[in-house]
matplotlib code that plots the C-alpha trace (Angstrom):
import matplotlib.pyplot as plt

x = [0.2, 1.2, 1.5, 0.3, 3.1, 2.6, 1.8, 3.9, 2.4, 1.7, 5.7, 6.0, 3.8, 6.0, 9.3, 7.4, 6.8, 9.6, 12.1, 10.5, 12.5, 11.7, 8.8, 6.9, 3.2, 1.8, -1.8, -2.7, -2.4, 1.2, 2.1, 0.3, 2.8, 5.9, 4.4, 4.7, 5.9, 4.2, 1.2, -0.8, -4.3, -5.3, -8.0, -5.8, -2.8, -6.7, -6.8, -3.7, -3.3, -6.8, -5.3, -2.2, -4.4, -6.0, -2.6, -1.8, 1.1, -0.1, -2.3, -3.7, -1.0, -3.2, -5.0, -4.4, -6.4, -6.0, -8.6, -11.9, -11.3, -9.3, -7.2, -5.4, -2.0, -0.7, 2.7, 3.9, 3.6, 6.9, 10.2, 12.1, 13.9, 10.9, 9.3, 12.6, 12.2, 8.6, 9.6, 12.5, 10.1, 7.7, 10.4, 11.4, 14.8]
y = [0.2, 3.4, 5.7, 9.3, 11.8, 14.6, 18.4, 20.7, 20.9, 17.0, 17.3, 19.3, 17.5, 14.2, 15.8, 16.9, 13.3, 11.6, 13.7, 12.1, 10.3, 6.5, 6.5, 9.0, 9.6, 13.6, 14.4, 17.4, 19.8, 18.9, 19.5, 22.8, 23.5, 22.9, 24.5, 27.8, 30.9, 29.1, 30.0, 26.9, 26.7, 23.7, 22.8, 22.6, 20.3, 18.1, 18.5, 17.2, 14.5, 12.9, 13.4, 11.4, 8.8, 8.2, 7.6, 5.2, 7.4, 7.9, 5.7, 6.7, 5.2, 5.9, 8.3, 11.1, 12.3, 16.5, 18.3, 16.6, 15.5, 12.6, 13.4, 10.6, 10.4, 10.4, 8.2, 7.8, 3.9, 5.6, 5.9, 8.6, 6.2, 4.8, 8.1, 9.3, 5.7, 6.2, 10.2, 8.6, 6.1, 9.1, 11.2, 7.9, 7.2]
z = [0.1, -1.1, 1.8, 1.2, 2.1, 4.9, 4.8, 6.3, 9.3, 9.9, 9.7, 11.9, 15.0, 13.7, 14.1, 18.0, 18.9, 17.2, 19.4, 22.3, 25.0, 25.5, 22.7, 25.0, 23.9, 23.6, 23.9, 22.4, 25.6, 25.1, 21.8, 22.1, 25.0, 22.1, 19.7, 21.6, 19.6, 16.7, 15.6, 15.3, 17.3, 19.0, 16.6, 13.1, 16.0, 16.2, 12.4, 11.6, 14.3, 12.6, 9.4, 10.4, 12.1, 8.6, 6.8, 9.8, 10.7, 14.5, 16.5, 20.0, 22.5, 25.9, 28.2, 30.2, 33.2, 32.0, 34.4, 34.9, 31.3, 29.4, 26.5, 23.9, 24.0, 20.8, 19.4, 16.1, 14.2, 11.4, 12.5, 10.9, 8.4, 7.3, 6.3, 4.7, 2.8, 1.6, 0.3, -1.7, -3.6, -4.4, -5.8, -7.7, -6.1]

ax = plt.figure().add_subplot(projection="3d")
ax.plot(x, y, z, "-o")
ax.set_aspect("equal")
plt.show()
């Protein structure tokens, strides 16, 4: 199955997920904090996460209580190297 390439926002989120030590999963709130200083809203992050899930690049790795609600935690299903191979294959190399 051919993988669909990520857009810039999705790539930025994946970079943040790949940087986590010990394959730590992140919630939307944690991702929003990591984006501090950049212009991105929580709904934009959520939409990008949904798209990444549809493309099977991330999955839900658990739940975390944030205040009175539970938030999903996301973890990459693909490594940087695997995505680089997809990019190369897409460009015909």
